[in-house]
N, C-alpha and C positions, 0 to 999 in steps of 0.2 A: 315445507323443511318444519321439520318437528323441533331439530335441535342443531342451534346457529354451533361453527366452530368454538370449541371453548377449551382455553387451554390455559395455564399461569407458568411464565415463565422466569424463573428465578436467579438467572445467568447475569440481570442488568437489577439496576438502582436507581429510580423505581421498576418494579416486576413489570411485565407485558402482561397485559390480562385481556381475553376475550370472554364474552360470554362469563366471568369471574371474579366474586369477590373473594379477598384473599384473606382472613385473620391467621395471627401463629404465636404460638407461646412456649416460654424458653426455645426462642431461637431468634437468629440475626442474621444478617447479610454477610455473609462470607469471602465476596470477591466476584466471583463465577456463580454463587451458589447458596441457598438457604441451608443454613447449618443448623441442626436441635440436638438440645441436649438430651441427654437422660429424664423421660417423663414431657420431652416437648410433644407439641400437637400445630398440625396444620390444617386449620378447615378452610374448604373451600365450595361455596356457596354459587350454581348456576343455577337457569331457567332452562324448561323443559315446556312447551306449545302444550301437544299433547302425546302421551306417552304409547298411545295405541298403537301409532302408528313408527314405532319403534320398536324393531323385536329383538333386539340388544344393542347393549353399548359397550365397545371397547375400551376399556381405560387403562394409559402407559404412566405409570411412574416412574421416572428416570430418576437414577438416583445410587449413591456410593458410600459406602460404611468407612470412615478411615481407620488405619492399621492403629494396632497395637505394638509399637517399634517394627520387628520383623515378621511380627504374628498378626494372623487376618484380623479385623474387626469384628467386636461384637456390639451391636445394635439391632434388635428384633424389632419387627413394625407390626403394628395393628392397621389392618384398613376396613373403614366403616364407611357405610351410605346410608344413609337416615337410619344410623345408631344400628344398621344389621352388618354382622363381619362377612367381608368379600376373604379377608385373610386374616390369619392370626399368629402371635410370634414367629411371623416370615422374617426368614434372614436372606438380606439382600445378598448374591452374588457376587464370585470375583474377589472377596476378602483386601478389596480396598486398592484395587488397581487402578479400575478404570470405571466410569459411571455404568450402569446397569439399566437396561429396559425391563424392567416387571409390568407385564402384560396381564389382565385379569379381564374376564368376562361377566358384567353384570347382567344379572335377569332384567327385563322390562318390568318384572312386577314390582321390582324395588323401587320404581322412578314413579313420579305422581306431578299431574300439573303444577307449573308454578314453581316455585325455588325448592330446589332437591340439596342436600349438603353433604358432601364426600369430607372424611377426616382421615388423616394419619398420625398415627400417637407413636412415637420411640417409647418402647419399653422403661419402667424406672430403673429396674436392673443392667440398663446398659451401660458397657462398661467403657465404649468409644463412643465418636457421634456418628449424626447421620446426614450426609450431603444431600440436599433435595437440589436438581438441577428441575423439573420441569414436569408437570402432570399435563395431559392431554384427553380428550373423550370425547368420543365420535361413535355414531349409530353404526353398528354392524357393517352395513350395507354401503358405508360410506369411510370406511376405515383409512385412517392417512388424512384424511380433511384437515383437520386441527394443526396437522404438523406444517401441512403447505400453506395454511394460512400464517403461522407463525413464520416460517419462515421466508414467507411475502413480505410480512410486517418486519422482521429482522434486517432483511435486505433493503430496505429502506435507507440503511445505513451503509455505505459504502467507502468510508473511509475509518480506518484502525490505529489504534494505537498499544504498543506491549510491553511492559516489563519483560526484560529478556534475561536469561542466566545462561552461563556455559560450564562445562567440566570436561575436562581431559578424555579422548575417547578411551575405551576400554579402564577405566580407573574404579575403584570398588565401588560400590553401591551408597556406602558411609562417606566417600570422600566430597567434601561441601561444595554446593555451587557456588560459582563467583558471580557476583554482577555484571551486567554487559549492556551497551548500548541500547536505546531503547528503540523497536522496531515502528516505523511508522508505515504503512500502503494505501495505496490505494489503483484496484485496476478494474477498470467499467467501458463496457462498450453497449451500456448502454439495455443489457438483458437482467438487470435485477435478480440476479442467482450471488449467492454466498459462496464465497472461495473454499474450497476444500484441501488444494494444496498450493504450494508458491514456492516458485525456486527462482533463485537470482544468482547472477557473476558480477564483480565489480571490476571495473578498470585496472584495479590491480591484482587481481588473481583472485581473489577471495571468491568463497561462493557458499551457498546457503541451500537446503530443500527445506520446508516445513510441511507438516498435515498437521489440520486445522480439528477441534470438536464440532461438529453440527450446529453447536450455539456458538460460534467463534471467542467462548472464553479464555480458550487454552488452546498454545499448540508445542507440539514436538517434534524433533528434527535434528540434524547434523548440519555444521560448520566447519567449512574450512577457511583456515585464515590466508592470510595473503604469504606467508612463509610455510606452509602446508601442512600447518599444525593442526588435526583434527580435533573437534568437540564435539560432544552431545550440544544442544542447543534447545532449549525451553522457554516457553512467555506467557504470559497471563494479562489478557486484556483488562488494558487499563481507560477505554474510552472507543465509542464508537461514534459516526456523525454521517449528517448528509455532507454532499459536496456541495459547495467550495466549502461550509462552513468549520470541517475539520481541519482545513489546512491552517485556516486562521487560529482556531485552536490549538494547534500541534506546532506551529512556525516551522512544519516540516518544509522542504526543499527538493528541485530535482523532480518538478512534475514537467511528463513530457504528456499534450496533445498532439493527437496524428489524425489527419482524413486518411481514410482506408480505404484499400479494393480488395476484393477475394478475386482468386482465379479459379473460374470452374468451367467447361464448355468450350475453352477454347479461347477463352479473353478474358479480360478483367472487370468487374463489376462494382460498383461503387457500395460500400455499406456503412453500419454507424464509425461514430467518431470512436476511438480508441482512448483514454486517458489513462498514464503509467505513472505511478511513484514508487519507488522502494527506496526508502532514508534507514540506514540502518547505523548509520553513525560513519561508514567507510567512505569508500570511493562510488564515483556516481556508477551505476550501473550501465552494465554493456549489452545482457542477456537474461530477457523473464521467460519463465513458465509458469503455466498456472492450468489448473482444472478446477470447475467450480462445481458445487453439489448436483447441478442437473447432468451433469458429467460431460458436458461442451468444455475443451481446451484447446491450448493457446502457446504457440513462441513468438518470440520477438527480440530478434536482433539487430539492436540498436547499434547507428553509425553515423558519425557524421559526413555529411554531404558536401560539396566542394564549392567554395564559397563564391558568390559572383564577382567578376573584377569591380573595383573601385571604391577598395576601402581607404580610407583617407587618414591620414597618418597625424596624431594629436599633437599639438605643440607642448613640450616640456619647459616651464621657464625657468626650473630651479631643481637642484639635485641634491639629498643631504647623503653622507653613508656615515654607518656606525665607525668605520675608520678607515682609511686611507693613506698612501704614502707621500707625503708634501714636497720631501726632500727630492725625490725623483720625480717630479711632476704627474705622476700617476694615483690622479685624483678621480673621485666620482664625476667634474665636470668632462670628463674624457669620455663618456658615456653619452654624453649627448651629440657628439660631432661623430662625422663619417669618416674619422681621419684611421691610421690603422696605429692609435693608442690606444691605451686599457687604463685600467681602474684597479687597482690592489689593495687587499686589506690584509692586516698581520693578525687572522684569526683563520679557523677552520669552519665560525660562521658569521654573518653580516649580515646587514640591514640596511636598503636603498629607498629612499624617502623622497618620492617625485611629488612636484608642484606641478600642474598645469595650466595653463595660458584662460582658460575655461573650462567648466565642467564638463564632462563626454563619459557617455554609457560605451567605455571600450568593452570591444569583442575580442580582440587578439591583441596578443603583444610579443615581440622577438627580443631573442636574447645571441648574441654571437659572443662565440669563444675568444680568449684573448692569443697572444702568440707562442706561447710555450707553456711547458707545465701541464700537461693536462690533468694531472691530480689537484688541480687546482679548480678545475671546473666545478663550479654548482652543479649538485645532484639531488639532494631535495630541497623545497620550496615552496611557501604560502604566497598569492598576492591577494592583497587587503585593498578595500579602497575605503574613503572617508570622504565627507562633505566638508567639515569643520578641520582635520587632520588632527583630532582625539577619539573618537569614536571610531574604531574601526571594522567592518564586513569582511570577512575571509569569502573571496572570488573564486579561486582557483588554486588548487595543492599539487604537485606531482614530486614522486617519490621513485626514486631509480633511474632521473635522468642522465645521460651520456652525449658528448658531443665526438664525432665521427673525426673532426679535422680542426687545425688551424684557423681561425678564425672563419670558422663557420657560424651562418646566422641558421636558426632554429624560430620558426614561428608556432605560438600555442596560445591557440582559441578557448576561451574558457568555456567549462565544462557547463554552463546552465541555457534552461530555453530563452528565446531571446526576449520573452517577455519577463524575464528577470533581471533582466538590464537594467540597471540603475546609473544615471549620472552622476560623477563625483569629481571633487575637484582635485583632491586628493589619492597617490596611488603610492603602494607600501610593498615592498620584496623582502620579505622574510628569508633566509637563505639559510637551512637549518642542518642541511651538511654538502661538503663539498666531497670529491673523489679522495681524498684522505692525504692531504698536504695540510701544511698549518696556515697555510694562507689560501685566500679567497681571490678572483681575478675575472674580471668580467670587459669584453671590449665595447660593446655598444648594447643600449636598452633601446626596444621604442616600442609604441602603443598605436592602437589602429582603431576606430570606431567604424562603424557600419558596413553593409554590405557581410552581414554577418553568416556565417556557415550554419545551414540548420541541421537538424535532425534526421535521419528516416529510419523507416525500420524494413527487417526482411524477416518472411516464418510460415509459420502454415498454421490452421483455424480447423478443429472436427467436431462437430456437432455429434451430442453422445450418439444417433443411429445413423449416422452418415460417415464416408471415408474422409481423410485427408483433403483439403485445398490449398491453394496459395496462399500467402495473405501476407499484405505489405501497405506500408502506409509514409507519408509526408508531413511535414510539421505543419498543423493547423494557425490559422492566421492567429495572432497572438489576443486573448482578450481583449475587449474595449473597442476592437478595427470592427468597420461596417460588416464584415464578412462574419466577424467571428462566430454568432451565432447559427452560421450556416453549415450543416454538417456534409455539404456538397461545393465545390466553388460554384460561385454564381453564373459565369457562362454557361456551364453543365444546367444550373438551375432553372436559367431562362429560357434554353432549348426543353425541356422538361415541360415549363409551364407555356410554352410556345403550342407545343403536340398537346397537351390539355384542352387548349382554347379549338383549336382545328377539331378536336375528336368531340369536343362539346359543340361546336359548329353544324357539325356531319349531324349530331343526334338532334339538333332543332330543326334542321330543315328535313329528317327522315318525320317528327312527331308532325312538323306540318301538313307534309303532304299526306300522311296519314288521316289528320283532323279535315283535311280538303274530301278527301275520298267520304269518309263517315258524311260530312256535311252532302255532297252528291248522291248520297245512298236512296 
């Protein structure tokens, strides 16, 4: 091989480089690209072992010229190899809309053994900037090799964070974009492929669909809020990490780990573990769709499995309320007994602080409506946990909840994976909206731990050159458990190992018999 994979990826800082040394002048990192001003240059040195074995080199320069207001940009470039011009005064097409791949054929006679020098110059009379995204060089008979190597290098990262913006759909292009919550995601079934498209729906009905630049630097798509309002949606990469370091860097929540099976040939067959995380600052996701850059695609519709019997009620020793009716005995203490009494607050919002007999990892809680006035029922709330009663962590948020009758008990399971449950001594219920009255009430509040309900998913998976197949999964063991690192259940793995032992034994017996015959020959 006389030309190794050669690339310079300017979408990250420091740049991703292979068989390349880069220098630049009048240029700087622009967040997802290298920005070159008028008169700016980029020089790339690369090594060639024996140019006689290379018939021709394919050079690809991916770049964009910034616009001049509403007019196309103007930043002509010269492209030179060993000082010889491959192109002069080239205008990158597109007028500043999207990065363009500019492809050049490099004659073999311009190559030399050892260090070769490629230079890109922006004209001194340029009126806008050149945004340089990447450069690749390949022997013509291995075209695309560097792009594949770059994709493999980039695919080491599987946790991505984006700064996002929204703008109301069908607004004028001059309407300014509004800052939106950060997006962090991780979709990985151990195939080491970068995502091309991603879609998700939250439990509150909000949904988004986005498509990425091939180098993951940006995305563009649409977002529909829970109230039905539709927005344009875009984002700029702020970081990429390998798993699991990225989760610590981003403090993202909501990771699901699934043991999976694929359905084909009339049965279900074990497949790699699937990890899913989409944190857009909203409600937990209930559906995720994706397609990677190799063309593989999948859908996972997440559901809560029925819990096992045996959840233990947690003892509460004290409760304090932001308000209560002491005069008529409708106080917060009534929430802890099983009688048909109630707690009543003279406000449409309220706060309840519960202290447990001991720290507990609460997995579910139950609220019972009171005897009358449905418009006093809580509708929106957030449950928080705390070890010291001062620093609080949000655990579960609900919006638009209703009770269908009086003294109805509704159970709510925390919408986090079991591995995320923590033990707290204090729990706080912040009721931020009721059903329309000026007072808020409940008859009872209970907490339970253990026998947590798991999550599972049902969907499909489709490899790029095959038809769709069934796809399903159940919650994997929490990290740190004895079997957490196993992609398959331990009993099934034991069966596979036993089968391998039998196969090896048979092989050993066959080889022994063959050796005996050879000795007797």
